[in-house]
C-alpha positions in Angstrom: -20.6 3.3 1.4 -17.7 5.7 0.8 -17.0 7.4 -2.6 -14.9 5.4 -5.1 -11.2 5.5 -4.5 -9.2 8.0 -6.5 -5.9 7.4 -4.9 -3.0 5.6 -6.5 -2.2 2.6 -4.3 0.8 0.4 -4.6 1.4 -2.6 -2.3 4.7 -4.5 -2.1 4.2 -8.1 -1.1 5.7 -11.5 -1.1 4.0 -14.8 -2.1 4.0 -16.4 1.3 2.8 -13.5 3.4 -0.5 -13.7 5.4 -0.5 -10.0 6.2 -0.2 -9.3 2.4 -3.2 -11.4 1.8 -5.4 -9.6 4.4 -4.1 -6.2 3.2 -5.1 -7.0 -0.4 -8.4 -8.3 0.9 -9.2 -5.1 2.8 -8.4 -3.0 -0.3 -10.5 -5.3 -2.5 -13.4 -5.2 -0.1 -13.3 -1.4 -0.3 -13.3 -1.5 -4.1 -9.8 -0.1 -4.4 -7.7 -0.8 -7.4 -4.1 -1.3 -6.5 -0.8 -2.2 -8.1 0.9 -5.2 -6.5 4.6 -5.5 -6.7 6.1 -8.8 -5.7 9.3 -8.4 -3.7 10.3 -12.1 -3.7 13.9 -12.5 -4.9 14.3 -8.8 -5.4 17.1 -7.7 -3.2 17.2 -4.3 -4.9 13.6 -3.7 -4.2 13.8 -4.9 -0.6 16.8 -2.6 -0.1 14.8 0.3 -1.5 11.9 -0.5 0.8 14.2 -0.5 3.9 15.8 2.8 2.8 12.4 4.4 2.1 10.3 3.0 5.0 12.8 2.0 7.6 11.1 -1.5 7.6 12.2 -4.8 6.3 8.7 -6.4 6.4 5.9 -6.7 3.9 3.4 -5.7 2.9 4.5 -2.1 2.5 1.6 0.1 1.3 1.9 3.4 -0.5 -1.0 5.7 -1.1 -0.3 8.5 -3.6 3.4 7.8 -3.3 3.5 8.1 0.5 4.2 5.1 2.7 1.4 4.3 5.1 3.2 1.3 6.5 2.0 -2.3 6.6 -1.3 -4.0 7.1 -1.5 -3.2 10.8 -1.0 0.5 10.0 -3.6 0.4 7.3 -6.0 -1.4 9.5 -5.5 1.3 12.2 -6.2 4.0 9.7 -9.4 2.1 8.8 -10.4 1.8 12.5 -9.9 5.5 13.1 -12.0 6.3 10.0 -9.0 7.9 8.1 -8.4 5.3 5.4 -11.3 6.3 3.2 -10.2 9.9 3.2 -6.7 8.9 2.0 -8.2 6.7 -0.6 -10.6 9.4 -1.9 -7.7 11.8 -2.5 -6.5 12.0 -6.0 -2.8 11.7 -6.5 -0.8 14.8 -7.3 -0.5 15.5 -11.0 3.3 14.8 -10.8 3.3 11.6 -8.8 6.8 10.1 -8.7 6.9 6.6 -10.0 7.5 3.9 -7.5 9.8 1.0 -8.3 8.1 -2.0 -9.9 
């Protein structure tokens, strides 16, 4: 079993999103605490996500303030054995706040 997660994880979701459910499930199975931000009815937040990630889909997952993409991207990191390394990296002391 990997070491406990140290990273700051934020996941932007919507209520009716199957990929959001499986992304949260994967993080939960790994014992990762995360902040979920619902983007339903939040045009400002959706615009920020598009500007920041270039994508208009959810979930959008940020680890230590950096976008790692959606569920498929996170699952690919897991498959390549790179997700645990990201999750075990403590955030920088001056982590910029993400929109909530």
